[in-house]
C-alpha positions as CSV (number, residue, x, y, z in Angstrom):
1,M,0.0,0.0,0.0
2,A,1.2,3.5,-0.9
3,E,2.5,5.5,2.0
4,T,2.5,9.3,2.7
5,R,6.0,10.8,3.0
6,I,6.9,14.1,4.7
7,A,8.5,16.8,2.5
8,A,9.6,20.2,3.7
9,I,10.6,22.4,0.8
10,D,11.8,26.0,0.7
11,V,11.8,27.2,-2.9
12,G,14.3,30.0,-2.3
13,N,15.0,32.6,-4.9
14,D,18.5,31.5,-5.5
15,S,18.2,27.8,-4.6
16,L,15.7,25.2,-3.4
17,K,16.3,23.5,-0.1
18,A,14.3,20.4,0.8
19,I,14.2,17.9,3.6
20,F,12.4,14.5,3.3
21,G,11.2,11.7,5.4
22,K,12.8,11.4,8.8
23,L,15.6,13.8,8.0
24,E,17.4,11.2,5.9
25,F,17.5,13.0,2.6
26,E,18.3,16.7,1.7
27,L,18.4,18.5,-1.6
28,N,19.9,21.9,-2.5
29,I,19.3,22.8,-6.2
30,P,20.0,26.1,-7.9
31,N,16.7,27.8,-8.7
32,V,17.4,28.0,-12.4
33,I,15.3,26.4,-15.2
34,A,15.6,26.3,-19.0
35,Q,12.9,25.2,-21.4
36,D,13.9,22.6,-24.0
37,I,12.2,22.6,-27.4
38,A,13.5,19.0,-28.0
39,D,15.2,16.3,-25.9
40,R,18.8,17.0,-25.1
41,P,21.2,14.8,-27.1
42,I,21.5,11.3,-25.6
43,I,25.0,10.7,-24.1
44,G,26.3,7.2,-23.5
45,I,24.2,5.4,-20.9
46,E,27.2,4.3,-18.9
47,E,28.5,7.9,-18.8
48,L,25.0,9.1,-17.9
49,N,24.7,6.7,-15.0
50,N,28.1,7.7,-13.6
51,Q,26.7,11.2,-12.9
52,E,24.6,12.3,-10.0
53,P,20.9,12.9,-10.8
54,T,21.1,16.5,-9.5
55,D,23.8,17.3,-12.1
56,G,21.5,16.4,-15.0
57,I,17.9,17.1,-14.1
58,H,16.0,16.8,-17.4
59,L,12.3,16.3,-17.3
60,R,8.9,16.7,-18.8
61,L,6.1,18.1,-16.6
62,H,2.4,17.3,-16.8
63,S,0.2,19.3,-14.4
64,P,-3.1,21.2,-14.9
65,I,-1.9,24.0,-12.6
66,L,1.0,25.0,-14.8
67,N,0.5,28.0,-17.1
68,D,2.7,26.2,-19.6
69,N,1.8,22.5,-19.4
70,N,3.6,19.5,-20.9
71,R,7.0,21.3,-21.3
72,I,10.5,19.8,-21.2
73,Y,12.9,21.5,-18.7
74,R,16.5,21.5,-17.7
75,V,16.6,22.2,-14.0
76,G,19.3,23.3,-11.6
77,N,23.0,22.7,-12.5
78,L,22.1,21.6,-16.0
79,A,20.0,24.7,-16.6
80,T,22.8,27.0,-15.6
81,K,24.7,25.9,-18.7
82,S,21.8,26.8,-21.0
83,V,21.7,30.1,-22.9
84,N,18.0,30.5,-22.3
85,S,18.0,29.8,-18.6
86,T,15.7,31.8,-16.3
87,E,15.8,32.8,-12.7
88,L,12.8,34.4,-10.9
89,D,12.4,38.1,-11.8
90,P,12.2,40.8,-9.1
91,G,8.6,41.8,-8.5
92,S,7.2,38.4,-9.4
93,N,4.9,36.4,-7.1
94,K,6.4,33.1,-6.0
95,S,2.9,31.6,-5.8
96,E,2.1,32.4,-9.4
97,E,5.2,31.4,-11.2
98,D,5.6,28.2,-13.1
99,Q,9.3,28.2,-12.1
100,T,8.3,27.7,-8.4
101,L,6.2,24.6,-9.4
102,V,8.9,23.2,-11.7
103,M,11.4,23.3,-8.9
104,L,9.0,21.9,-6.4
105,F,7.9,18.9,-8.5
106,A,11.5,18.2,-9.6
107,A,12.6,18.0,-6.0
108,L,9.7,15.7,-5.0
109,A,10.3,13.4,-8.0
110,L,14.1,13.2,-7.2
111,D,13.2,12.0,-3.7
112,A,10.5,9.5,-4.9
113,A,12.8,7.9,-7.5
114,R,15.5,7.0,-5.0
115,D,16.2,3.3,-4.5
116,E,15.9,3.8,-0.8
117,N,12.2,4.6,-1.4
118,K,11.3,1.5,-3.3
119,A,9.5,0.1,-0.2
120,V,7.7,3.5,0.4
121,F,5.9,4.1,-2.8
122,K,4.0,1.8,-5.2
123,R,6.0,1.1,-8.4
124,S,4.9,-0.5,-11.7
125,N,6.7,-0.5,-15.1
126,N,8.9,2.5,-14.2
127,V,5.9,4.5,-12.9
128,I,6.0,5.6,-9.3
129,E,2.8,6.6,-7.3
130,A,4.1,9.1,-4.7
131,T,2.0,10.7,-2.0
132,Y,3.4,13.5,0.1
133,T,2.4,15.6,3.1
134,L,4.1,18.9,2.1
135,G,5.2,21.8,4.3
136,T,6.3,24.9,2.3
137,G,6.0,28.7,2.5
138,L,5.5,32.0,0.8
139,P,6.7,35.5,1.5
140,L,4.7,37.4,4.1
141,R,3.4,39.8,1.5
142,E,1.8,37.0,-0.6
143,V,0.2,35.4,2.4
144,K,-1.2,38.7,3.6
145,E,-2.7,39.0,0.1
146,G,-4.3,35.6,0.5
147,K,-2.3,33.9,-2.3
148,D,-1.5,31.0,-0.1
149,V,-5.1,29.7,-0.2
150,G,-5.1,29.3,-4.0
151,Y,-1.6,27.9,-4.1
152,R,-2.5,25.2,-1.6
153,S,-5.7,24.2,-3.2
154,Q,-4.1,23.9,-6.7
155,L,-1.4,21.6,-5.3
156,L,-4.0,19.5,-3.4
157,G,-6.5,19.2,-6.2
158,S,-4.5,17.5,-9.0
159,V,-2.1,14.8,-9.9
160,H,1.3,16.2,-11.1
161,Q,3.5,14.0,-13.3
162,V,7.2,14.3,-13.7
163,E,8.8,12.2,-16.5
164,F,12.6,12.0,-16.3
165,L,14.1,12.2,-19.7
166,V,17.9,12.3,-20.0
167,T,18.5,12.3,-16.2
168,P,21.3,10.2,-14.7
169,K,20.0,6.9,-13.0
170,Y,16.3,7.9,-13.5
171,Q,16.0,8.1,-17.3
172,G,12.5,6.8,-18.3
173,V,11.1,6.9,-14.8
174,K,7.7,8.6,-14.3
175,V,6.5,9.9,-11.0
176,N,2.9,10.7,-10.3
177,I,2.8,13.2,-7.4
178,K,-0.2,13.6,-5.1
179,F,-0.6,15.5,-1.9
180,E,-2.5,14.1,1.1
181,E,-2.0,17.5,2.8
182,V,-0.3,20.8,2.0
183,K,0.6,23.5,4.6
184,V,1.7,26.9,3.3
185,Y,3.4,28.9,6.1
186,P,4.2,32.6,6.2
187,E,8.0,32.8,6.1
188,G,8.3,35.2,9.1
189,F,6.3,32.8,11.4
190,A,8.4,29.9,10.2
191,A,11.6,31.7,11.1
192,F,10.4,32.4,14.6
193,I,9.5,28.7,15.1
194,N,13.0,27.7,14.0
195,L,14.6,30.2,16.4
196,V,12.8,29.0,19.5
197,M,12.0,25.3,18.9
198,D,13.8,22.0,18.1
199,N,12.6,19.2,15.7
200,Q,10.1,17.9,18.3
201,L,8.8,21.5,18.9
202,N,10.3,21.7,22.4
203,I,11.3,25.2,23.4
204,I,15.1,25.5,23.2
205,N,15.6,29.3,23.5
206,K,13.6,30.2,26.6
207,E,15.2,33.6,26.7
208,L,13.6,34.5,23.4
209,I,10.2,33.1,23.8
210,D,8.6,36.1,25.5
211,K,10.8,38.8,23.9
212,R,9.6,41.3,21.4
213,I,11.6,40.3,18.3
214,L,11.9,41.6,14.7
215,I,13.0,39.1,12.1
216,Q,14.2,40.6,8.8
217,D,14.4,37.8,6.2
218,I,16.2,39.1,3.1
219,G,15.6,36.8,0.1
220,G,16.3,37.1,-3.5
221,L,13.2,38.9,-4.6
222,S,11.6,40.2,-1.4
223,T,12.2,41.1,2.2
224,D,9.9,40.1,5.1
225,V,10.0,41.8,8.4
226,A,8.1,39.8,11.0
227,V,7.1,41.4,14.3
228,I,6.9,38.9,17.1
229,K,5.2,39.6,20.4
230,N,3.2,37.4,22.7
231,R,4.7,34.4,21.1
232,K,3.1,35.0,17.7
233,V,3.5,37.1,14.6
234,D,1.7,40.4,14.7
235,D,0.0,40.2,11.2
236,D,-0.9,43.9,11.2
237,K,2.6,45.1,11.9
238,A,4.5,42.6,9.8
239,Q,5.6,43.9,6.5
240,G,6.8,42.6,3.1
241,F,8.8,44.5,0.6
242,N,9.7,43.9,-3.1
243,L,13.4,44.3,-2.3
244,G,15.8,41.4,-2.4
245,V,19.3,40.7,-3.5
246,S,18.6,39.2,-6.9
247,E,18.7,42.5,-8.8
248,S,21.9,43.5,-7.2
249,L,23.5,40.1,-8.0
250,D,22.4,40.5,-11.6
251,T,24.0,43.9,-11.7
252,I,27.3,42.6,-10.3
253,R,27.2,39.7,-12.8
254,E,26.6,42.1,-15.7
255,E,29.3,44.6,-14.6
256,I,31.8,41.7,-14.2
257,Y,31.0,40.6,-17.8
258,A,31.2,44.2,-19.2
259,R,34.5,44.9,-17.4
260,H,36.3,41.6,-17.5
261,G,34.5,39.5,-20.2
262,V,33.8,36.8,-17.6
263,E,30.4,35.2,-17.8
264,L,29.0,33.7,-14.5
265,D,26.4,31.0,-14.9
266,S,23.9,32.0,-12.2
267,R,23.3,34.3,-9.2
268,L,24.5,31.4,-7.0
269,D,27.9,31.8,-8.7
270,V,28.0,35.5,-7.7
271,V,27.0,34.6,-4.1
272,E,29.8,32.1,-3.9
273,I,32.4,34.7,-5.0
274,I,31.3,37.3,-2.5
275,T,30.8,35.0,0.6
276,R,33.6,32.4,0.3
277,K,36.2,32.2,3.0
278,S,39.3,32.6,0.8
279,N,39.9,34.8,-2.2
280,R,36.6,36.6,-1.5
281,N,35.5,39.1,-4.2
282,H,38.0,37.7,-6.7
283,I,37.5,36.0,-10.0
284,M,39.9,34.3,-12.5
285,V,40.5,36.4,-15.7
286,K,42.6,34.5,-18.3
287,G,44.2,32.5,-15.5
288,S,44.9,35.5,-13.3
289,R,43.2,36.2,-10.0
290,T,41.4,39.5,-10.3
291,S,39.6,41.6,-7.7
292,V,36.0,42.6,-8.3
293,H,35.8,44.3,-4.8
294,E,35.0,47.7,-6.1
295,I,32.0,46.5,-8.1
296,V,30.7,44.3,-5.2
297,D,31.1,47.0,-2.5
298,R,29.4,49.7,-4.5
299,V,26.4,47.6,-5.5
300,L,25.9,45.9,-2.1
301,L,26.4,49.0,0.0
302,D,23.6,50.7,-2.0
303,L,21.3,47.7,-1.3
304,A,22.3,47.6,2.4
305,K,21.3,51.2,2.8
306,K,17.8,50.4,1.4
307,Q,17.5,47.4,3.7
308,Y,18.7,49.5,6.7
309,R,16.0,52.1,5.9
310,H,13.4,49.3,6.2
311,L,14.8,48.2,9.5
312,R,14.7,51.8,10.8
313,N,11.1,52.4,9.7
314,V,9.8,49.1,11.2
315,W,11.7,49.6,14.4
316,Q,10.3,53.2,14.8
317,R,6.8,51.7,14.5
318,N,7.7,49.0,17.0
319,S,9.8,50.9,19.4
320,Q,9.7,48.3,22.2
321,S,11.4,45.7,20.1
322,E,14.4,44.1,21.9
323,I,16.4,42.6,19.0
324,C,16.3,42.1,15.2
325,Y,17.5,38.9,13.7
326,F,18.7,39.0,10.1
327,I,18.1,35.7,8.3
328,G,18.1,34.3,4.8
329,G,20.6,34.1,2.0
330,G,20.5,37.8,1.4
331,S,21.6,38.5,5.0
332,L,24.7,36.5,4.4
333,V,25.5,38.6,1.4
334,L,24.8,41.9,3.2
335,K,26.0,41.1,6.7
336,D,29.2,43.1,6.7
337,Y,27.6,46.1,5.1
338,L,24.6,46.2,7.5
339,K,26.9,45.8,10.5
340,A,29.0,48.7,9.4
341,L,26.0,50.9,8.7
342,N,24.4,50.0,12.1
343,N,27.7,50.8,14.0
344,S,28.0,54.2,12.3
345,L,24.3,55.1,12.5
346,D,21.6,54.0,15.0
347,G,23.3,51.1,16.9
348,Y,20.3,48.9,17.0
349,N,20.5,45.5,18.8
350,I,20.8,43.3,15.7
351,D,22.2,39.8,15.2
352,F,23.2,37.4,12.4
353,F,23.7,33.7,12.3
354,E,27.4,33.0,12.0
355,D,26.6,29.5,10.8
356,E,25.9,30.0,7.1
357,K,24.2,26.7,6.7
358,E,21.8,27.5,9.6
359,S,20.8,30.8,8.0
360,V,20.4,29.4,4.5
361,W,18.5,26.3,5.7
362,M,16.4,28.1,8.3
363,M,13.1,28.1,6.3
364,A,13.4,24.4,5.2
365,N,14.2,23.4,8.8
366,A,11.2,25.4,10.1
367,Y,8.8,23.8,7.6
368,Y,10.1,20.4,8.6
369,K,9.4,21.0,12.2
370,L,5.9,22.4,11.5
371,I,4.8,19.7,9.0
372,S,6.3,16.9,11.1
373,D,4.3,18.0,14.1
374,F,1.1,18.3,11.9
375,A,1.6,14.8,10.5
376,K,2.2,13.3,14.0
377,K,-1.0,14.9,15.4
378,N,-2.9,13.9,12.3
379,Q,-1.8,10.3,12.7
380,Q,-2.9,10.3,16.3
381,V,-6.4,11.6,15.3
382,H,-6.7,8.8,12.7
383,Q,-5.6,6.2,15.2
384,Q,-8.2,7.5,17.7
385,E,-10.9,7.3,15.0
386,E,-10.0,3.8,14.1
387,K,-10.2,2.7,17.8
388,L,-13.7,4.2,18.0
389,V,-14.8,2.4,14.8
390,K,-13.5,-0.9,16.1
391,A,-15.2,-0.3,19.5
392,K,-18.5,0.0,17.8
């Protein structure tokens, strides 16, 4: 009998982070897709199967909720090598973009097709029937506009098929994806849960639980500022802005190309250059290590000033706030600039997560905690109902 599997997926603006099952499988895939008009050339089957599936995600998608149905896509690392690759545009709504769904379905299918899940899902003639309980999220602005309701109902109401084409190890496999339940969480609330609770939803940061906290989540396309008091998000005071790091990363990439003739594949490549431990803000030009510090500093300082303005405005309206936590991939990119601005200007009590993985994976971890707790309680209800039926 088919079994429901837990999936917690953060479709971030630069990459997707996903956690499956009982924490036994994680995925991190660049949020880049490219439409294919025809199948990519077949390479030798032996060579293909020596690669990792995530290096060659190539699939056809069938889903009634896609604006552009029955298309072939390259996804993630493979898409970054395509001339027609796309990343999410600033100002777009995550809940309304096919790209969000392509990434989501690709991740679920990659999990379902694993050999380790042969006993979990029903399989017949290379077709897998996969049922998931999904925890995911949307920016605060979209949730406040009610877009989470339609997003959830679309996912729940259909069967979504992923057909792997020239993908290592999974070529020819079809995965039919259904959802037993979908929970769409506002990202600010999820961040708070992750700050104060462990995987069993036990409180781990008692000193934070009753504090008045701001959480500024800087993403690729948007920034959410959650206002936490009385252990919950104040929906009226929480704010979302169409300001993320993607546009700045694109500007840096374009200026590097214009000045040095070096073409970077994706925004993730830019992030790697400006956050790595050694040779930060350097690229290789014709074999010589070359600084791009001036470009990076100018563009990111300008963005940091805009982000700091949002912090100042929100804090003025919530003057009794005790601390602001900066989270998300954008916070890693802007951390040094925001700290410098704060030191020279207002001196707010702000904090960052020094563990880069913790900051980047914060949303996926939060969704995992929330959806696991939901699934556990749901199972207990079903068991209680079965006992009542048997007792009759």
